[in-house]
N, C-alpha and C positions, 0 to 999 in steps of 0.2 A: 776665343769663341769657338774656333774650329776643334780645339781640344775638347771642350765641354761637350760639343755635338758627338764627338767620337766616343767619349766615355758613356754618354746617355745611350748611344746606339748599342754599344757593346753590352751595357747593362740590360737593355730591352731584349737583345738577342739571347742573352743568358736566361731570360725568363721565358721567351717564346719557345725555344727548343723543347724544354720539358713539357709545356703545355701541348706541343704537337705530339709527344709520345703519349701523354694522358688521353688525348682525344682520339686515340685509335679506335675504329668501330668495333663493337662487341659481335661476336658470331652468335646468331640466334638460331638455334636448331628447331626444326619442325618435327613433332612427334605426334602420332595418332593413338588414340586410346579407345578400344572397342570392347564393350561389356554386354553380357547377356542380360545385366540388371540395370541399375541406374548409372548414368554417366557422370554422376557427381556423388557417388556414395563413398563408403568407408575405404573400398579397395582403391578408388581413384585417389583420395586424399592421402592415403598411405603411400602410394606411388610418388605423388608430388613431393611429400615429405622426404622420401628417399633421394629424389633427384636434387632437392634443395640441399640436403646434407652433402651431397657430391659437388656442390657448387653451382648448380644449375637454377638460378632465380628466375624471376619474370623477364629479365632482360636477356637471359641466355636461352630461354626455352618458351616455345610456343606449343601448346597441346590443343589439338583438335579432338574432341571426345564425342563418342556416340554410344547411347545405351538402348538395347532392345526392350528394357522394362519387362523382362520375363517372357517376351514374345520371340522365341528363337527363329521363328519363320521370317522375321525381319532382318536377321543378321546378314544374310547374303547381300541385301540391297545397302545396308549400312556399311559393309566392308567395301563394296564397290565404290561407294561414295567416297570413303577415306582414301582409297587408292588413287582416285582421280586428283586428290590434293597433293600427291607426290610427297608424302612424308619421308624423313630419313629412316624412321623406325615405326612399326605398328606394335603396340602393346595390347594384348588380349587378356581378358579376366575370366575366361571359362574354357572348357573343351570345345563347346559348340562355336564360340566366337573364334577360337584358334583355327578350327577347321574352316569356317567361312572366310576368314583372312587368307589362309593358305590357298584356298580355291580362287580367290580374287587376284592373288599376285604370287609369281614365283621368283621375283627379283628383289622386292622391298624386304629387308630383314624384319622378322616377326619375333618378338619376345613374348612368349606366352606364360602367364603366371597362373598357379593354382589349377593346372591342367591334369586331370587324371588319364593314365594310361597313354601317353604320346605315341608309343609304338602301335598299339591297337587302334588308335585313332588315325594312323597314317601321317602323323605329323613329323615323324623321324625314323630313320632306319636303325639307329642305334642310340642309346642314351649318351654313350661316351663320345660318339662322333655322329651328331644328328644328320649331317650329310646334305641338307637343304638349305632353305632360307628361314627355318624355324628352330629356336632354342628357348631355353627358360627354366621354369621350375615345375616339377610335377608335385601333386599334392598327395599321391599314393592313396587317395580316399577309396579306390576300388578294392583295397585290401583291408579296409577297417570296418565295413559293414558288419561282418561276423563278430568282430570285438565289441561293437556298439550293442549288438543284441545281447552279447553276454553281460556286459555292464548293465544294461537295462533290467535284465532277468535278475541280477543280483540286488539291484535297488527295489524292484517290484516283483518278488518271487511268486506271487499269485497270478502274474500275467501268463495266460495260456494262448490267448488269441491276439496277435500282435500285427497291427497294420504297418505297411511300409509305404510312405508317401514319396512318390517318384515322378519325375518328369520324363516322358518317353522320348522327348527331343534331346535329352542329354546322352550324348554317345557313350559315356562311361557307366550309366546307370545299370546296363544289363550285366556287366561284370560285377558290380556292387551286389546286385540282386542274387547273383550265384553264390557269392560269399555269405550272404544272409541266409539263404536256403540251406547251405550246408550246416551252418551254425545252428539253425532252427532244429534240424534232424537230431543233432547232438543233445540240444537243450529239451527236446520233446515239446516244442511249441509249434502252433500253427500260424503261418504267415498269410496275410491278406493284402494283395498288391492293390494299391490305390493310385491311379494315375491322375495327374493334373497337368493339363496342357497350357493353361492360362490363368492369371491371377483371379479371374472371375469364377473359377471353378473350386476354389478352395472351401467355401461353406458347404457346397454339395458333397465334397470329398469326406467331410467329417459326419455328414448325415449318413453317407454309405458306410462308414466305419461303425456307427452306431448300429445299423440295421443288421450287421453280421456278427455282432456281439464282441467287438474289439475291446480289449482292456489294457491295451498299452501301444505305443507308437514309435516307429523309427522314422526320422525325417532325413532323406538323403540330401547331401549338400548340392544346391543349384541356386543360381541367380534368381530364379523364379520365386524361391522361398526366402529371400532376404529382403532388406529394406522394410517397407511398410508391411509386407506379407509375414515377416518374422513375428512381429507383434500380434497380428491377426492369428497366426498359427498357435502361438503361445496361449493367447486368450481362449481359442477354441478348445485347445487341449484341456485347459483348466475348467472350462465350462462342461466338458464331457467326461471330467475326472479321468483323463488318460495320462499316466506317467509317460513322458516322452524323452528321447535321446535325439541329439542333433549332431550334424558333422561340423557345425560351425559355432564358435563361442558366442558370436553376435546373437544367437537365439536365446542363450541363457541370460545374456544382459538384458533381453527384452522379456524376460519373465519365464523362459523355458526351464525345464528341470535340470537336464544334464547335457553336456557336449563332449565329444571325443574326436580329436583330429588336430591337424597342423594349424598354426596361428595365421589367419587370413592376412591381417595387416602386416605382420612381420614378413610374410612371403611377398607382398607387394613392395615393401621397402627394399628387400633383397633383389627384386626384379629390376630395380633401378640401376643396380650394379651391371647388369647385362647390357642395358641400354648405353651406360657410359662406356663400356668397353667397345660396343659397336661404333659409337660415334668417334671413338678414337682410333678406329680402323679394323677391329677384330671382325671375322667372319662367323656368322651363326653356325655354319657347317662345322666350325672348329671348336665351338664352346659347348662342353658337356651339359646335358640336362642335370639340374641339381635336384635332389630329393630331401624332404624334411628330415632333420636329425632328431626331432623331438615331436612326439604326439602328447597332447595335454588333455587331461580330464578336468572339466570344469563342472561343479555342482552348485545349484542354487538351493539353499536350505529353506528359504522362504517359500519357494514353490513346492518343495517336498512337504513342508507342514500343512499347506494349503490342500494338498492331495491326501493328507493323512498317512504319509509315509515316514518311516524312521529309517533313515539311510545308515546302513551297517557301518560301524566304525572302521572296518577294514577297508571299505570303499573310500571313506573320507580320507583315510591315510594315503590312499594312492592318488588323490586329486592334486592337481598343480594349483588350483584355486577354488576355494569355497566361498560363495557368496552368501552372507548371513541374512 
C-alpha cells in the first residue's frame, strides 16, 4: 500500500513540476500611442500588426491610444494624459504628436513614426545618434513636395494655377512649401497656399481654390487630411474637376488621382521594431533614425478618366501601382 502511494505521488510530482513552469506569468508591456489623427486608424492597426509579428499579442501588450482627430491643439493635453499612465514607450504618428510628446516627457522613450524633419523639429541632435529620448522613422516628405508638383504637372500639363492644401499646425509643412515654391518657379506655375486648421474648414478651402482660379491641387501629408477627410477631399477635388496629388497612398485608395511618398502602413510596421528593441533594453539615444528606402508613385486611372485626363505612358511606367 505504501509503495503504491509512493508511486502515485512520484507520478503526480512529475506532472505538477512542468505545470508550474507553464504557469509562469507573462510580462505585459504597456505602450502609449499618440496620433494627430484617429487613435484607431490605419497607422495604429499597422503598428499593432508589426508588434504581433514580433510576438507581442494581447497577452503581452497593452496599448493606451489617444488621437487628436485633426485638432493639433489637443495634442499637448493628450500627451500629458498618456505620460501620467507611465507607459514604457510612447509611439507617435506625426511630427506635431512627436513634438507634443517630447515636451511632455524627457525620460519616457518615444518612438516617432512618419515624422518629417526630426532635426528641424528639435526631436534629435543627429539622425545617426539622436541623443535624447526620441528615435524612430523620418518620412522625408519635406523633400518630396517639389517632386509631387513635377509629377502633377506631367499628368495635367494644362495646370497653371496650383493650390497647396496645408495645415499650418504641422511643423514640417513650412519646409515642404519651400520645396514646392522652388519647383513652381522652375515649372512656371503659380502656387496658391490654402490653409486648413480643422476638419470643418475643408469645404471652405475648396471654395477658396475655385475663387482664385485653381486648376490643380497638391495635398501635403497630414493627419488632418486622412481618415474620413481623405474621402471628403477626393470627392471635392472630383466635384471641382481638380487633378490632385497627395503625399499618402490612402488618398488614392479613397478615390484621389495620384500619390507620391513613403508607405504609411509599412513605416508603422517597421516602427514596431524600434519598440521591441527598447523593451529589450536599447536606449533611444543610441538608435539611429531610419529613412525610407523607397518612395512610391500610385496612380488611380478611374479618377483620371473621371477628370478627362490621359495619363502619359511614361508616367504609368514609373508608377509602383496603378489602380484601374
